[in-house]
C-alpha positions as CSV (number, residue, x, y, z in Angstrom):
1,X,-24.5,-12.6,-6.4
2,X,-23.7,-12.3,-2.7
3,X,-20.2,-11.1,-1.9
4,X,-18.6,-11.2,1.5
5,X,-15.5,-9.0,1.8
6,X,-12.9,-8.6,4.6
7,X,-10.6,-5.5,4.7
8,X,-8.7,-4.9,7.9
9,X,-7.2,-1.5,7.4
10,X,-7.6,1.9,5.7
11,X,-5.8,0.9,2.4
12,X,-7.9,-2.2,2.2
13,X,-11.1,-0.2,2.7
14,X,-10.1,2.0,-0.2
15,X,-9.3,-0.8,-2.6
16,X,-12.3,-2.9,-1.5
17,X,-14.6,0.0,-2.1
18,X,-13.4,0.3,-5.7
19,X,-13.8,-3.4,-6.2
20,X,-17.3,-3.3,-4.8
21,X,-18.3,-0.5,-7.2
22,X,-16.8,-2.4,-10.1
23,X,-18.8,-5.5,-9.1
24,X,-22.0,-3.4,-8.9
25,X,-21.4,-2.1,-12.4
26,X,-21.5,-5.6,-13.9
27,X,-23.8,-7.4,-11.4
28,X,-27.2,-5.7,-11.0
29,X,-28.0,-8.1,-8.1
30,X,-24.7,-7.6,-6.2
31,X,-25.3,-7.8,-2.5
32,X,-22.4,-7.0,-0.1
33,X,-21.7,-8.0,3.5
34,X,-18.3,-7.0,4.9
35,X,-15.8,-6.2,7.5
36,X,-14.5,-2.8,6.4
37,X,-14.7,0.9,6.7
38,X,-16.5,4.1,5.7
39,X,-15.6,3.9,2.0
40,X,-17.0,0.4,1.6
41,X,-20.1,1.5,3.6
42,X,-20.6,4.4,1.1
43,X,-20.8,1.8,-1.8
44,X,-23.6,-0.1,0.0
45,X,-24.4,-3.3,1.7
46,X,-24.1,-4.4,5.3
47,X,-21.1,-3.6,7.4
48,X,-20.6,-6.2,10.1
49,X,-17.5,-4.7,11.8
50,X,-15.4,-1.6,11.2
51,X,-11.8,-2.3,10.3
52,X,-10.7,-0.1,13.3
53,X,-11.9,-3.0,15.5
54,X,-9.4,-5.3,13.7
55,X,-6.4,-3.0,12.8
56,X,-3.9,-3.8,15.5
57,X,-0.3,-3.7,14.3
58,X,2.8,-4.9,16.1
59,X,3.5,-7.7,18.6
60,X,2.4,-5.8,21.8
61,X,-0.8,-4.3,20.4
62,X,-1.9,-7.6,19.0
63,X,-1.1,-9.4,22.3
64,X,-3.0,-6.8,24.3
65,X,-6.1,-7.1,22.0
66,X,-5.9,-10.8,21.4
67,X,-9.3,-11.6,23.0
68,X,-10.9,-9.0,20.7
69,X,-9.2,-10.3,17.6
70,X,-10.1,-13.9,18.4
71,X,-13.7,-12.9,19.1
72,X,-13.9,-11.1,15.8
73,X,-12.5,-14.1,14.0
74,X,-15.1,-16.4,15.5
75,X,-17.9,-13.9,14.7
76,X,-16.7,-13.6,11.1
77,X,-16.6,-17.3,10.5
78,X,-20.1,-17.8,12.0
79,X,-21.4,-14.9,10.0
80,X,-20.1,-16.3,6.7
81,X,-21.7,-19.7,7.5
82,X,-25.0,-18.1,8.3
83,X,-25.1,-15.7,5.3
84,X,-23.8,-18.3,2.8
85,X,-22.3,-15.9,0.2
86,X,-21.5,-16.9,-3.4
87,X,-17.8,-16.0,-2.6
88,X,-15.6,-14.6,0.1
89,X,-13.2,-11.9,-1.1
90,X,-10.2,-11.2,1.2
91,X,-8.4,-7.9,0.8
92,X,-4.7,-7.9,2.0
93,X,-4.5,-8.1,5.8
94,X,-3.0,-11.7,5.8
95,X,-2.8,-12.3,9.5
96,X,-6.5,-12.3,9.9
97,X,-7.6,-13.2,6.3
98,X,-5.5,-16.4,5.9
99,X,-7.1,-17.8,9.0
100,X,-10.6,-17.0,7.6
101,X,-9.5,-18.6,4.3
102,X,-8.5,-21.8,6.1
103,X,-11.9,-22.0,7.8
104,X,-14.0,-21.3,4.7
105,X,-12.0,-23.8,2.6
106,X,-12.3,-26.6,5.2
107,X,-15.8,-26.0,6.4
108,X,-17.7,-24.8,3.3
109,X,-17.9,-25.0,-0.5
110,X,-17.7,-21.2,-0.9
111,X,-14.9,-20.1,-3.2
112,X,-12.2,-17.9,-1.7
113,X,-10.8,-15.0,-3.8
114,X,-7.8,-13.0,-2.5
115,X,-7.6,-9.4,-3.9
116,X,-4.2,-7.8,-3.3
117,X,-2.1,-10.8,-2.6
118,X,-0.1,-11.1,0.7
119,X,3.5,-9.9,0.3
120,X,5.0,-13.3,1.2
121,X,7.9,-12.6,-1.3
122,X,9.3,-10.2,1.4
123,X,8.7,-12.3,4.5
124,X,6.8,-15.3,5.7
125,X,7.2,-17.1,2.4
126,X,6.1,-20.3,4.2
127,X,2.5,-19.0,3.8
128,X,2.5,-20.1,0.2
129,X,1.4,-23.5,1.5
130,X,-1.7,-21.9,3.1
131,X,-2.4,-19.9,0.0
132,X,-2.2,-22.9,-2.3
133,X,-4.5,-24.9,0.0
134,X,-7.1,-22.3,0.9
135,X,-7.3,-19.7,-1.8
136,X,-9.1,-20.5,-5.1
137,X,-8.0,-17.4,-7.0
138,X,-5.3,-14.9,-6.2
139,X,-5.4,-11.3,-7.7
140,X,-2.1,-9.3,-7.8
141,X,-1.6,-5.6,-8.2
142,X,2.2,-5.9,-8.5
143,X,3.6,-7.2,-11.8
144,X,6.7,-8.9,-10.3
145,X,4.5,-11.1,-8.2
146,X,3.6,-13.1,-11.3
147,X,7.1,-14.6,-11.6
148,X,7.3,-15.2,-7.8
149,X,4.0,-17.2,-7.6
150,X,3.9,-18.8,-11.0
151,X,7.5,-19.7,-11.7
152,X,8.9,-20.1,-8.2
153,X,5.8,-21.7,-6.6
154,X,3.8,-23.0,-9.6
155,X,0.7,-21.3,-8.4
156,X,-1.2,-19.3,-11.2
157,X,-2.4,-15.8,-10.3
158,X,-4.1,-12.9,-12.0
159,X,-2.2,-9.6,-12.4
160,X,-5.0,-7.2,-12.8
161,X,-3.2,-3.8,-12.9
162,X,-2.2,-1.4,-10.2
163,X,-4.9,0.7,-8.5
164,X,-2.5,3.3,-7.3
165,X,-1.4,3.9,-10.9
166,X,-5.0,4.2,-11.9
167,X,-5.8,6.7,-9.1
168,X,-2.8,8.9,-10.1
169,X,-3.9,8.8,-13.7
170,X,-7.4,10.0,-12.7
171,X,-6.0,12.8,-10.6
172,X,-3.6,14.0,-13.4
173,X,-6.4,13.8,-16.0
174,X,-8.5,16.1,-13.8
175,X,-5.7,18.5,-13.2
176,X,-4.3,19.3,-16.7
177,X,-1.9,21.9,-15.4
178,X,-0.2,19.3,-13.2
179,X,1.0,17.3,-16.2
180,X,3.4,20.0,-17.1
181,X,7.1,19.3,-16.6
182,X,8.4,20.7,-13.3
183,X,11.5,22.7,-14.2
184,X,11.3,25.4,-11.5
185,X,12.4,24.4,-8.0
186,X,9.7,25.0,-5.4
187,X,8.6,22.4,-2.9
188,X,10.4,19.6,-1.1
189,X,7.7,17.2,0.1
190,X,8.2,15.1,3.3
191,X,6.1,11.9,3.5
192,X,7.1,10.4,6.8
193,X,4.6,7.5,7.1
194,X,1.1,7.0,8.3
195,X,1.6,5.8,11.8
196,X,2.8,7.7,14.8
197,X,5.9,5.6,15.4
198,X,7.0,5.9,11.8
199,X,6.5,9.7,11.9
200,X,8.4,9.9,15.2
201,X,11.3,7.9,13.8
202,X,11.6,9.5,10.4
203,X,10.3,13.1,10.4
204,X,13.0,14.7,12.7
205,X,15.8,13.4,10.5
206,X,14.0,14.5,7.3
207,X,13.5,18.0,8.7
208,X,17.2,18.3,9.7
209,X,18.3,17.0,6.3
210,X,16.4,19.7,4.4
211,X,17.3,22.5,6.8
212,X,19.9,23.9,4.4
213,X,17.3,24.2,1.6
214,X,14.8,26.3,3.5
215,X,15.8,29.6,1.8
216,X,15.3,28.2,-1.7
217,X,12.4,25.7,-1.2
218,X,9.2,25.4,0.6
219,X,9.3,22.4,3.0
220,X,5.9,20.8,3.1
221,X,4.9,17.8,5.2
222,X,2.1,15.5,4.1
223,X,-0.1,15.0,7.2
224,X,-1.4,11.4,7.6
225,X,-5.1,10.8,8.1
226,X,-6.0,10.3,11.7
227,X,-2.9,11.9,13.1
228,X,-3.8,15.1,15.1
229,X,-2.0,18.3,14.1
230,X,-0.6,18.7,17.6
231,X,1.5,15.6,17.1
232,X,3.2,17.1,14.0
233,X,3.6,20.5,15.6
234,X,6.0,19.0,18.2
235,X,8.3,18.2,15.3
236,X,8.0,21.0,12.9
237,X,7.8,24.0,15.3
238,X,10.7,26.3,14.5
239,X,11.7,24.5,11.3
240,X,9.9,26.7,8.9
241,X,8.1,23.6,7.5
242,X,4.4,23.7,6.5
243,X,1.9,20.8,6.8
244,X,-1.1,19.9,4.6
245,X,-3.8,17.3,5.2
246,X,-5.7,15.2,2.7
247,X,-3.8,16.8,-0.1
248,X,-1.0,14.3,-0.8
249,X,-1.6,14.0,-4.5
250,X,-1.9,17.8,-4.9
251,X,1.3,18.2,-3.0
252,X,3.2,15.6,-5.1
253,X,1.9,17.2,-8.3
254,X,3.7,20.4,-7.3
255,X,6.8,19.0,-5.6
256,X,10.2,19.2,-7.1
257,X,11.7,16.5,-4.8
258,X,10.6,14.4,-1.9
259,X,11.8,12.4,1.1
260,X,9.6,9.4,1.5
261,X,9.2,6.7,4.1
262,X,8.9,3.3,2.4
263,X,5.5,2.1,1.4
264,X,2.9,2.8,-1.2
265,X,3.9,6.5,-1.0
266,X,7.2,5.7,-2.8
267,X,5.2,4.4,-5.8
268,X,2.8,7.4,-5.7
269,X,5.8,9.8,-5.7
270,X,7.3,8.0,-8.7
271,X,4.1,8.1,-10.6
272,X,3.9,11.8,-10.1
273,X,7.4,12.1,-11.5
274,X,9.0,13.5,-8.3
275,X,12.6,12.4,-7.6
276,X,12.8,11.0,-4.1
277,X,15.0,9.5,-1.4
278,X,13.5,6.6,0.4
279,X,14.2,6.8,4.2
280,X,13.2,4.3,6.9
281,X,14.6,4.3,10.4
282,X,14.6,1.0,12.4
283,X,15.4,0.5,16.1
284,X,18.8,-1.1,16.6
285,X,19.8,-0.2,13.0
286,X,23.0,-2.2,12.8
287,X,21.3,-5.4,13.9
288,X,18.3,-4.7,11.6
289,X,20.7,-4.1,8.7
290,X,22.5,-7.4,9.4
291,X,19.2,-9.3,9.7
292,X,17.9,-7.7,6.5
293,X,20.9,-8.8,4.5
294,X,20.8,-12.3,5.9
295,X,17.0,-13.1,6.1
296,X,14.9,-10.7,4.0
297,X,14.1,-12.3,0.7
298,X,14.1,-9.2,-1.5
299,X,16.9,-6.9,-2.6
300,X,14.9,-3.7,-2.2
301,X,12.3,-2.2,0.2
302,X,10.6,0.4,-2.1
303,X,8.0,-0.6,-4.5
304,X,9.7,1.5,-7.2
305,X,12.8,-0.6,-7.1
306,X,11.0,-3.8,-6.7
307,X,8.8,-3.1,-9.8
308,X,11.8,-1.9,-11.9
309,X,14.0,-4.8,-10.6
310,X,16.9,-2.4,-10.2
311,X,17.9,0.6,-8.0
312,X,16.0,3.5,-9.5
313,X,15.7,5.4,-6.1
314,X,18.1,5.5,-3.2
315,X,17.1,3.5,-0.2
316,X,18.4,4.6,3.2
317,X,17.2,1.9,5.5
318,X,18.4,0.7,8.9
319,X,22.2,1.1,9.1
320,X,22.4,3.4,6.1
321,X,19.7,5.8,7.5
322,X,21.3,9.0,8.7
323,X,20.8,12.8,8.3
324,X,24.2,13.0,6.5
325,X,23.2,10.3,4.0
326,X,19.7,11.7,3.4
327,X,21.2,15.2,2.8
328,X,23.8,13.7,0.4
329,X,21.2,11.8,-1.7
330,X,18.8,14.7,-1.7
331,X,21.5,17.0,-3.1
332,X,22.1,14.5,-6.0
333,X,18.5,14.7,-7.1
334,X,18.1,18.4,-6.7
335,X,21.2,19.6,-8.4
336,X,23.0,16.5,-9.8
337,X,22.7,14.1,-12.8
338,X,20.8,11.5,-10.7
339,X,17.6,13.5,-11.2
340,X,17.2,12.8,-14.9
341,X,18.3,9.2,-14.5
342,X,15.6,8.7,-11.8
343,X,12.9,10.2,-14.0
344,X,13.9,7.9,-16.8
345,X,13.6,5.0,-14.4
346,X,10.1,6.1,-13.5
347,X,9.1,5.6,-17.1
348,X,10.1,1.9,-16.9
349,X,8.0,1.6,-13.7
350,X,5.0,3.0,-15.5
351,X,5.5,0.7,-18.4
352,X,5.7,-2.4,-16.2
353,X,2.6,-1.4,-14.3
354,X,0.5,-1.0,-17.4
355,X,-2.7,1.0,-17.8
356,X,-5.2,-1.6,-16.8
357,X,-7.9,-0.7,-14.2
358,X,-7.4,-3.2,-11.4
359,X,-10.8,-3.3,-9.7
360,X,-12.6,-3.5,-13.1
361,X,-10.4,-6.4,-14.2
362,X,-10.7,-8.2,-10.9
363,X,-14.5,-7.8,-10.9
364,X,-14.9,-9.2,-14.4
365,X,-12.8,-12.2,-13.6
366,X,-14.6,-12.9,-10.3
367,X,-18.0,-12.5,-11.9
368,X,-17.1,-14.8,-14.8
369,X,-15.8,-17.5,-12.5
370,X,-18.9,-17.3,-10.3
371,X,-21.2,-17.7,-13.3
372,X,-19.3,-20.9,-14.2
373,X,-19.8,-22.4,-10.8
374,X,-22.3,-25.3,-10.7
375,X,-25.6,-24.1,-9.2
């Protein structure tokens, strides 16, 4: 089979590479052509564009690079038409990928599969119309999305398991010593985001909040890939904090508690059994807090709480984000009863995620569907 994949950022490159490997394992004739990154390239096939040529985030960067983005869209559409794959597999990145889906559905007979469904339950719920019209099969990695798509919008999807949970399980299986219960205080981990603006907004407050604990704990910052050490040094100099790169899982396996900027990192932290405080600073926090309460469709921002459908971890976001509040919530999970309650909540999160291997399940479903297609 010929598979055309489109991943527009680093996380998509990771998930798509695992899906490609799973497809290769069941399809000896798997041939890949893709927009993606180095991990997908390592699996094999032809890379048309690197995701770094697509990954512009925020209104201003997108506006400044709009000619490049539109040029890549036109090139991608023409390339799909010329190569005529058996299917197009879109991986997250909805701004670009939903436009591609619309074109493929209207101009070809090629089935469109969407792996890692767009998070329209949080914002831009109107996109459900595009998904129903243009996407043949939707593959979810978050269990609560089943109810959202199937019950609320009457659009059947496949929950295939969560790849983050699978990656953590693999790491822990390889590191038997890391499965031991953490009863001795040692490390407070700081995960301040993956982009410079996130780090700039969140890390200073995190460092100030943990300053009282420097005598009893090691304060360790998880360095984000692609962020130069000099950028971090401007924040951590004189704080006594350390920084490690490309060792986030190893750090979490040893951490006693963590301060985490909202995102996949909150789920990773939970799966490693590390009590955490979720922190995310926004510009104009009071206005953001008001808009969030009025217009955001979900009660929580962290994946941990969304999956559990209750507040397992504290979320200090927008107008509740402050050094004082971070310090208060951190104290509760270091020395108070909230620690055990949070660890019990993590068990519920693990149960809801299940132990399925997402890329293997998705690959099997895709391959089965393609073999049912009329030749």
